C-alpha positions as CSV (number, residue, x, y, z in Angstrom):
1,M,30.1,4.7,-4.2
2,K,27.4,7.2,-3.6
3,L,24.2,8.0,-5.7
4,K,25.8,11.2,-6.8
5,D,28.5,8.9,-8.5
6,F,26.1,7.9,-11.2
7,Y,26.4,10.1,-14.3
8,T,23.5,12.8,-14.5
9,N,22.1,13.8,-17.8
10,K,21.1,17.2,-17.2
11,E,19.1,17.6,-20.4
12,L,16.8,14.7,-19.4
13,S,16.6,15.9,-15.7
14,H,14.5,18.7,-14.1
15,K,16.3,20.9,-11.6
16,P,18.9,18.1,-11.0
17,R,20.9,20.4,-8.4
18,N,18.2,20.0,-5.9
19,A,16.5,16.8,-6.8
20,K,16.1,14.0,-4.3
21,N,14.3,11.9,-7.0
22,A,16.0,9.8,-9.6
23,I,15.1,7.9,-12.7
24,I,18.2,5.6,-13.5
25,Q,18.4,4.0,-17.0
26,G,20.3,0.7,-17.1
27,E,20.1,-3.1,-16.3
28,N,18.3,-3.3,-12.9
29,H,20.5,-5.9,-11.3
30,S,23.7,-4.2,-11.7
31,I,22.2,-0.9,-10.6
32,L,20.7,-2.5,-7.5
33,S,24.1,-4.0,-6.7
34,A,25.5,-0.6,-6.9
35,L,22.8,1.1,-4.8
36,S,23.5,-1.4,-2.1
37,K,26.9,0.2,-1.7
38,T,25.4,3.9,-1.4
39,E,23.6,5.7,1.2
40,V,20.4,4.2,-0.4
41,K,21.0,0.9,1.5
42,G,18.8,0.6,4.7
43,N,16.9,3.8,3.8
44,V,14.0,2.7,1.6
45,S,10.8,2.7,3.0
46,C,8.7,1.0,0.4
47,I,9.5,-1.0,-2.8
48,Y,7.0,-1.7,-5.4
49,I,7.8,-3.8,-8.5
50,D,5.8,-5.1,-11.3
51,P,8.2,-7.6,-12.9
52,P,7.4,-9.8,-16.0
53,Y,4.8,-12.4,-14.9
54,N,6.3,-15.2,-17.2
55,N,2.9,-15.9,-18.7
56,N,4.2,-16.6,-22.2
57,E,2.6,-13.4,-23.6
58,R,4.3,-11.3,-26.2
59,Y,4.0,-7.5,-25.5
60,F,5.1,-4.6,-27.5
61,H,7.9,-3.6,-25.1
62,Y,9.1,-7.0,-24.0
63,N,8.5,-10.8,-24.4
64,D,7.2,-12.5,-21.2
65,N,8.3,-16.1,-22.0
66,A,11.7,-16.5,-20.4
67,G,11.0,-20.0,-19.1
68,H,10.2,-20.9,-15.5
69,D,13.6,-21.6,-14.1
70,K,15.4,-18.7,-15.8
71,W,12.5,-16.3,-14.9
72,L,12.4,-17.3,-11.3
73,A,16.2,-17.3,-10.7
74,S,16.4,-13.9,-12.4
75,L,13.8,-12.4,-10.3
76,M,15.1,-13.8,-7.0
77,L,18.5,-12.3,-7.7
78,R,16.7,-8.9,-7.9
79,I,14.5,-9.4,-4.9
80,T,17.5,-10.5,-2.8
81,E,19.2,-7.1,-3.7
82,L,16.1,-5.1,-3.2
83,F,15.6,-6.5,0.3
84,K,19.0,-5.1,1.2
85,L,17.9,-1.6,0.5
86,L,14.9,-1.6,2.9
87,Q,15.0,0.2,6.2
88,N,14.1,-1.8,9.3
89,D,10.4,-1.0,9.0
90,G,10.3,-1.1,5.3
91,S,8.4,-3.4,2.9
92,I,8.4,-4.9,-0.6
93,W,5.2,-5.4,-2.6
94,I,5.3,-7.6,-5.8
95,S,2.6,-7.8,-8.4
96,I,2.1,-11.1,-9.9
97,D,-0.7,-13.2,-11.6
98,D,-1.4,-17.0,-10.6
99,T,0.9,-18.4,-13.3
100,E,3.8,-18.2,-11.0
101,L,2.3,-16.9,-7.8
102,H,2.9,-20.1,-5.7
103,Y,6.3,-20.9,-7.1
104,L,7.5,-17.2,-6.4
105,K,6.1,-17.2,-2.8
106,V,7.9,-20.5,-2.0
107,A,11.1,-19.1,-3.6
108,I,10.9,-15.8,-1.6
109,D,10.0,-17.6,1.6
110,Q,13.2,-19.7,1.2
111,I,15.5,-16.9,0.4
112,L,14.1,-14.1,2.7
113,G,12.5,-16.4,5.3
114,R,8.9,-17.3,5.8
115,D,8.7,-15.0,8.9
116,K,9.2,-12.0,6.6
117,F,6.0,-12.6,4.7
118,I,3.2,-10.2,5.6
119,T,0.1,-11.0,3.2
120,T,-1.3,-11.5,-0.3
121,I,-3.4,-8.7,-1.7
122,I,-6.1,-9.7,-4.2
123,W,-6.7,-7.0,-6.8
124,E,-9.6,-7.0,-9.0
125,H,-7.8,-5.9,-12.1
126,R,-10.8,-6.2,-14.5
127,T,-14.6,-6.0,-14.2
128,T,-15.5,-7.7,-17.7
129,R,-16.0,-11.3,-18.3
130,E,-13.6,-13.3,-20.5
131,N,-15.8,-15.9,-22.2
132,R,-13.0,-17.5,-24.4
133,V,-11.4,-19.5,-21.6
134,A,-12.6,-22.1,-18.8
135,F,-12.6,-19.3,-16.2
136,S,-12.7,-15.5,-16.5
137,N,-9.7,-14.5,-14.5
138,N,-10.5,-11.1,-13.0
139,H,-7.8,-10.6,-10.4
140,E,-4.0,-10.4,-9.8
141,Y,-2.1,-10.4,-6.6
142,I,0.4,-8.5,-4.6
143,L,2.8,-10.2,-2.3
144,V,3.9,-8.2,0.6
145,Y,7.1,-8.9,2.7
146,A,8.7,-6.8,5.3
147,K,12.3,-6.4,6.6
148,K,11.2,-6.7,10.2
149,P,7.4,-7.5,10.3
150,K,6.9,-6.3,13.9
151,L,8.2,-2.9,13.1
152,F,6.5,-2.8,9.9
153,A,3.1,-3.6,11.8
154,Q,3.9,-0.6,14.1
155,K,4.7,1.7,11.1
156,R,2.2,0.8,8.6
157,N,-0.6,3.5,8.1
158,L,-4.4,2.9,8.5
159,V,-6.6,3.4,5.4
160,P,-9.2,6.1,5.5
161,L,-12.5,5.5,7.2
162,T,-15.3,4.7,4.7
163,D,-18.6,6.4,4.5
164,E,-20.2,3.1,5.8
165,V,-18.1,3.1,8.9
166,I,-18.6,6.9,9.6
167,A,-22.4,6.3,9.3
168,R,-22.2,4.0,12.4
169,Y,-21.4,6.9,14.5
170,Q,-24.3,8.8,15.8
171,N,-25.2,11.0,18.8
172,P,-28.7,10.0,20.1
173,D,-28.1,11.7,23.5
174,D,-26.6,14.8,22.2
175,D,-23.3,14.0,24.1
176,S,-21.0,17.1,24.0
177,R,-18.1,15.0,23.0
178,G,-19.6,14.3,19.7
179,M,-20.5,11.3,17.5
180,W,-20.2,7.8,19.0
181,Q,-21.1,4.2,18.4
182,S,-21.7,1.6,21.2
183,V,-19.6,-1.5,21.5
184,S,-20.1,-4.6,23.8
185,V,-18.7,-4.5,27.5
186,N,-18.8,-8.3,27.8
187,V,-16.2,-10.8,26.5
188,Q,-15.8,-14.5,26.3
189,N,-15.1,-15.9,30.0
190,G,-12.3,-18.4,29.0
191,H,-9.7,-16.6,31.1
192,A,-11.9,-14.6,33.4
193,A,-11.2,-13.5,36.9
194,K,-13.8,-13.7,39.7
195,T,-13.9,-9.8,39.7
196,Q,-15.5,-9.9,36.2
197,Y,-18.7,-11.5,37.5
198,Y,-21.1,-9.0,39.1
199,T,-24.5,-7.3,38.6
200,I,-24.7,-3.9,36.7
201,T,-27.6,-1.7,37.9
202,G,-29.0,0.6,35.1
203,P,-30.4,4.2,35.6
204,T,-34.0,2.7,35.9
205,G,-32.8,0.2,38.5
206,K,-32.8,-2.7,36.0
207,K,-30.2,-5.4,36.8
208,H,-28.0,-6.8,34.3
209,T,-25.7,-9.8,34.5
210,P,-23.3,-11.1,31.7
211,P,-24.8,-13.6,29.2
212,N,-24.0,-17.3,29.7
213,G,-20.4,-18.1,28.8
214,R,-19.4,-14.4,29.0
215,C,-18.2,-11.9,31.7
216,W,-17.9,-8.1,32.0
217,A,-14.7,-6.8,30.2
218,S,-13.6,-5.0,33.4
219,N,-14.0,-5.2,37.1
220,Q,-16.9,-3.5,38.9
221,E,-14.8,-0.6,40.2
222,K,-13.6,0.3,36.5
223,M,-17.3,-0.2,35.3
224,N,-18.7,2.1,37.9
225,E,-16.2,4.7,37.0
226,E,-17.1,4.4,33.3
227,I,-20.9,4.7,34.2
228,A,-20.1,7.7,36.3
229,N,-18.2,9.5,33.4
230,G,-21.1,8.9,31.0
231,N,-19.4,6.3,28.9
232,I,-22.0,3.5,29.2
233,W,-25.2,3.6,27.2
234,F,-28.2,1.7,28.5
235,G,-30.4,2.7,25.5
236,K,-32.7,5.6,25.1
237,D,-35.1,4.5,27.8
238,G,-32.3,3.4,30.2
239,N,-33.4,-0.2,30.1
240,G,-31.1,-1.5,27.5
241,V,-28.1,-3.9,28.0
242,P,-25.1,-1.8,28.8
243,R,-22.7,-0.9,26.1
244,K,-19.7,1.3,26.0
245,K,-19.6,4.6,24.0
246,K,-16.8,4.6,21.4
247,F,-16.2,8.3,20.2
248,L,-15.3,9.0,16.8
249,K,-12.8,11.7,18.0
250,D,-10.9,9.4,20.4
251,G,-10.5,6.4,18.0
252,K,-7.7,5.9,15.4
253,Q,-8.8,7.9,12.3
254,G,-8.6,5.0,9.9
255,L,-9.1,1.3,9.4
256,T,-6.9,-1.6,9.3
257,P,-6.0,-2.3,5.6
258,E,-7.8,-5.5,4.1
259,T,-6.4,-7.8,1.6
260,L,-9.3,-7.4,-1.0
261,W,-8.9,-4.4,-3.3
262,S,-11.8,-3.8,-5.5
263,A,-11.6,-2.2,-9.0
264,E,-14.0,0.6,-7.9
265,E,-11.5,1.6,-5.1
266,V,-8.2,1.2,-6.9
267,G,-8.9,1.1,-10.7
268,T,-8.2,-1.6,-13.3
269,T,-5.8,-2.4,-16.1
270,K,-8.2,-0.9,-18.5
271,S,-8.6,2.4,-16.6
272,A,-4.9,2.7,-16.3
273,K,-4.4,2.2,-19.9
274,K,-6.9,4.9,-20.8
275,H,-4.8,7.2,-18.5
276,I,-1.6,6.1,-20.3
277,L,-3.1,6.7,-23.7
278,K,-3.8,10.3,-22.8
279,L,-0.3,11.0,-21.6
280,F,1.2,9.3,-24.6
281,K,-0.9,10.1,-27.7
282,D,1.7,9.3,-30.3
283,K,3.6,6.4,-28.7
284,P,3.1,2.7,-28.2
285,V,2.1,2.1,-24.6
286,F,2.5,-0.8,-22.3
287,D,-0.4,-3.3,-22.5
288,T,-0.8,-4.0,-18.8
289,P,-0.1,-0.7,-16.7
290,K,-1.1,-0.4,-13.2
291,P,-3.4,2.4,-12.2
292,E,-2.1,5.2,-10.1
293,Q,-4.9,4.6,-7.6
294,L,-3.5,1.1,-6.9
295,I,0.1,2.4,-6.3
296,S,-1.2,5.1,-4.1
297,K,-2.9,2.9,-1.8
298,I,0.3,0.8,-1.4
299,M,2.3,4.0,-0.6
300,K,-0.3,5.4,1.7
301,I,-0.1,2.1,3.8
302,A,3.7,1.6,3.6
303,S,5.3,5.1,3.5
304,N,4.9,8.7,4.5
305,E,5.8,12.0,3.0
306,G,9.5,12.6,2.6
307,E,10.3,8.8,2.8
308,L,12.1,7.1,0.0
309,V,10.3,4.5,-2.4
310,L,11.8,2.5,-5.1
311,D,10.7,0.6,-8.3
312,A,13.2,-1.5,-10.1
313,Y,10.7,-2.3,-13.0
314,L,9.6,1.3,-13.7
315,G,8.0,0.5,-17.0
316,S,5.8,3.6,-18.0
317,G,6.7,5.4,-14.8
318,T,3.6,5.0,-12.7
319,T,5.4,4.4,-9.4
320,A,7.5,7.5,-9.9
321,A,4.6,9.7,-11.0
322,V,2.6,8.6,-8.0
323,A,5.4,9.0,-5.6
324,H,6.2,12.6,-7.0
325,K,2.5,13.6,-6.6
326,M,2.3,12.2,-3.0
327,K,5.5,13.9,-1.9
328,R,7.6,10.7,-1.5
329,N,11.2,10.8,-2.7
330,Y,11.8,8.1,-5.4
331,I,14.2,5.9,-7.2
332,G,12.9,4.2,-10.5
333,I,15.0,1.8,-12.6
334,E,14.4,1.1,-16.3
335,E,16.6,-0.5,-18.9
336,G,15.0,0.3,-22.3
337,E,14.6,3.6,-24.3
338,H,11.3,3.9,-22.5
339,A,13.2,5.2,-19.6
340,I,13.4,8.3,-21.6
341,T,10.4,8.1,-24.0
342,H,8.0,7.2,-21.4
343,C,9.3,7.6,-17.8
344,V,11.1,11.1,-18.2
345,D,8.3,12.3,-20.5
346,R,5.6,11.3,-17.9
347,L,7.7,12.9,-15.0
348,K,8.0,16.2,-16.9
349,Q,4.3,16.2,-17.4
350,V,3.7,15.5,-13.6
351,V,6.1,18.4,-12.9
352,D,3.9,20.6,-15.3
353,G,0.8,19.8,-13.3
354,E,-0.5,16.7,-15.1
355,S,-4.2,16.3,-14.0
356,G,-4.9,12.6,-14.4
357,G,-4.7,9.6,-12.2
358,I,-4.7,10.6,-8.6
359,S,-3.9,14.3,-9.1
360,T,-7.3,15.4,-8.1
361,D,-7.4,13.1,-5.0
362,V,-4.2,14.6,-3.7
363,G,-4.6,18.2,-5.0
364,W,-1.7,17.9,-7.2
365,K,-0.9,21.2,-9.0
366,G,2.7,20.6,-10.3
367,G,6.2,21.3,-9.2
368,G,9.2,19.3,-8.0
369,S,12.4,18.0,-9.5
370,F,14.2,14.8,-10.5
371,K,17.5,13.5,-11.8
372,F,18.0,11.4,-14.9
373,L,20.9,9.1,-14.2
374,T,23.0,6.5,-16.0
375,T,25.9,4.2,-15.2
376,F,27.6,5.6,-18.2
377,P,28.5,9.2,-19.3
378,S,26.1,10.7,-21.7
379,N,27.5,11.7,-25.2
């Protein structure tokens, strides 16, 4: 079976002949099982899912009270199928709250293997205080697993430099190589060689030796070479402790992703709902949508332009909308009528240049195509 063997509804699609993107309506477990027999298997870079949390809440579009055992068994069947679709450096990101977080992690560890676990993201999903309960719960979680963690670590992208980090780079000596910051040239001496103990003579003749319990990071020959090349800074007056220049232009243009994601950076449930209400003025909307900024950060870290991302619980279509704007190919799966009323409607707005969410951040002006697929022929 191939992806093209699904039935295409041309009326609900946009330029289906050329489309690499697909919204598939149907029960997600059976669709995932079918996809594992297509060219999709082994070619998905990033999977994000926002499954029911089993928190005993009643929402407009679904009831989230399946019972623990049934909920966990159902979700694990789907995660097992999803994992088959990942490419070797691919990853799966799973939103959850602390009602089931720990049970879910143990279950995934048992089925996928604890070595596949990467980290747990903490997302500040609300900024207001809830005074009607014992604790105001202001965060949710995202569990991250990878097909082959070492390959994922090599593939994953850095996040952009912050203004705070950039501000650390200056150029007090007008170095022609541009902005730089200084870093220590001494390290702990736990495994030091004799060649790492010596005296450095600064430009004013001042002598420098490593602090107690430390040694120089390199041998004397290498250090002399660095000094000769103007890479060691002794302060404005030449009497300072030697430090190495780290140039902005030479470093990786980004930062290692952290696990604490603030509302200011990636939005909240409230900000996401405001966006959804603008998109669907005359329709009931999901109570707990995810902000486009949150999904965008996941995709920036875990995927690149042109790669395939997948969401098996598409909901109101956020993952597909973000992927479309960020020039990723995507497959979104949703069972209910909102696959049409919300997901297709939203994607058509995106194609037409919808300006909310991350549109300004990525310079989105519209365009692109998608197919609407089903496992049964349309009438």
